[in-house]
Every structure is written in C-alpha cells, then in structure tokens.
C-alpha positions, 0 to 999 in steps of 0.5 A: 186171177192168173189174168192180174198175176201176169200184169206187171207190177207198177207203181207211182214212179212208174204210172208218173213214166208212162205219162211222160214218155206218152207226153213225150210222144205227142212232143210236150214236155212239162219240164218245158211248159214250165221254162216256157211259163217263167218266161211269157210276157203278158201284154196285149199283143201276146193274148193269140201265145198265150192262148196257145201255149195254155191250149197246148197243158190242156192237151198235155192234159188230155193225155195224161188222161188218155194214158190214165185210162188205156192203163188202169184199164186192165187194173182192178187194185192197181186203179187207186196207184193209177189215179195218186199217178193221174193227180199228181202229174195234173197236180204238174200241169196245175201248178204251171197252169197257177204261173199263168192263167190268173194273170192271163185272165186278168189281161183279157179282163182289162182288154176286156174292160177297155172293149166296153168303155171304147163302145160305150164311149161311141155311143155317147159320141153318135148320140150327141151327134144325132142330137146336135144334127136333131137340134139344129132341124128342130132350131130351123123349123121353130125360126121359119114358124115365126111371125114377129121378132119377139118370137124370133128372139124367144128361138135364138135365146134358146139356140145361146142357151145351147151355145152357153158354157153350162149346156157345154157337159152334154156335148162332150167334145162336141161343144165347139162343133155343135157350136160351130154346127149352130153358128153356121146353119142357124145364123144366115136362118135367123137373120134372112127371117128377121129381115123379111119381120122387119120389112113386113112391120115398116109396111104395116106402119107404112099402111096404118099412117096411109089409113090415117091420110087416107090414101086409099091407093097407097094403101092398096100398094102397100097390101101387094107388098105386104102379101107379098113379104107374107108369102117369103115368110112361108114359103122361106118354110119349106127352103129353112128346113131344107136348107137344114136337111142338108147342111144339120149332118156331121162329118165327125173324124173321129181320133186314131183308135187305140188298138184293143187285142181279141179274147176268145172265152167259153162262158160257164155260169155259177149259181148260189145264194145271195139272199138267205131269206128271200132265197128261202121265201120265195125260190125254196123249190129252187134250193135244197142244203145249198142249191137245187142245181138241177132246178135253178139252172132252168132258171138260169137258161131262162135268162141266157135266152132273154139276154139278162147277162148282155150288159152285166156279169151278175143276176140276183133274181128271189136271192138268188145269185146267177153268175157269169164267168168268162174263162179266158183259152 
C-alpha cells in the first residue's frame, strides 16, 4: 500500500501529456501528421509517400501503446485512467488515419484493377497471336495435302472465312495483321499448289487423248511427266510446312504501356455466414452462434493453400463466405 501512495497522482491529461512527450522524443507529432494529412495528393505517383506517412502513424501507435504499457505497469487503481488516455490518444491517430486510409485504399484498389486488366489484355493478345500462328501452320498443312483443285478451293474458303469481317471480333486489334499474315504466307503456297495440280490435270487429259489414239509412246512420255509432278506435290508437303514454320511467327511491337504504381499490402481474411440455411445443414460443425473461427480457419487455410483466392477475393463453401481483404500499407 505504501508503494502505491508513493506513485504520483495521475489524470487523463497527464497521461496524454506523457504520450505526447514520448512521441516528441521520436520526432513525431500527431498535430503535424494531421496537418500533413490534409495536404496529401492522392495520385499513383504518391503511393510510396502515402505509405511512408501511414507507417509513421503506425509508429506513433506503437509508441503510444508502449508508453501506456510502461506507465500503467506500477499502477493497479490507475490502470483504468491509463486506458482512457491511450484510447483518447489512439482516437486522435484514428481520426487522422480516417482522413487518409479510405482514399489511399481506393487509390491502391484502382491501381490493382488497372494492373489486373493490363495482365488480362496481355494474355488475350498472346492467345490471339498464337492462334494466328497456329492457323497459318494448320492451313499450310491442309494446302500441302490437297490433291485436287476442289480440295484447294475448300481450304481457300476456310482461309477467306477467317479473313472476313464476321470473324474480326475474335481477332480484336489484330485482324488486319492476321489477314496480312494469311495473305503473305498462304497465298503463294496456294498459288504454287494450284499450278502443280492444274499441270497434273492437264497431263491426265493428254493421257486420255493419247489412249484414245493408241499412242503408246506418248502415253509413256506423259506418265513420266505426271509422275514427276506427283512427286513434286508430295515433296511440296514438307517444303510448305517448313516455310510456314519459318514465316508463321508475328513480330508484335506493343504500344507504350501505362505506368502503374506498385502497391504493398498485408493479406487478411474474413469468414462470415453467407447462406444460413445451407451453413446449418452442411457445415454445422463450423458454427457457434455466428462463426466458429477456429474450425472455419482450418477451411480458410486449405482454401489459401490450394489457391482458391488466386483470381477472386471471395469464396463461398457450404454457405460460408471466406473473404480476402487487402490492407494497403
């Protein structure tokens, strides 16, 4: 009891004063931070500066917490007064934070959205370009395999269908490049194959005429020529596909990309009842009055480990909604 009487008399104001002194020793001032908060410009370029400002607020919170802990330790009856002083001081930093954090979160979320959309666009462009290259290789193989003019016309119709405006949407901004690639690579192959097949058909007509005239010598001569053309068509299958492999790739020069600011965040997760009836029916062992956090966190850990939050921020399992929350810093 004597030790208690030797302790100085304290009030909420004296505790707040000690909090302020502790902050000042670390060159921190809530008032100065309050003034700075009003001057912050919320732009992507300022994300590092805002993040550093928020870290200062966090540092102030830690100093207040530690000062509270140190000052309260000798007191038993004075503990409640220290708590009130701490809460009052933290309310001040919370007031400042509320001026900054919501706008900062919104800014970072917008940058994340732009980054996600840029990545999706890049993946879509890569898929389209790969599709064009694949079509060039596929059509070239079909052309090389054609043995009649009708077969060539069938392949040509398929190529023209890919080039038609009705298919422009699937190519996005690369339809013109696709048409150019199909024309520069496939047209010469088509023309060459048509000429060989045409020559082959003409020789067959000459053979028919020679057979009518019983011109054995002419038939033998024409058979040698038609065999040579047939060999060329077969050899052309390899040459055509080798040429397509060389010329199919598209040299893509991307436009200047928007500079997107980097964001830092700490992941936190939330578990809540999404469908009460389903949760009670299928996941009763996870529930207390609201959420059995211990049991539900096991499910949450499994979802995290299996990458369930890779492309989404909310996952519903058996009526329980698991949410990923980004806390920007």
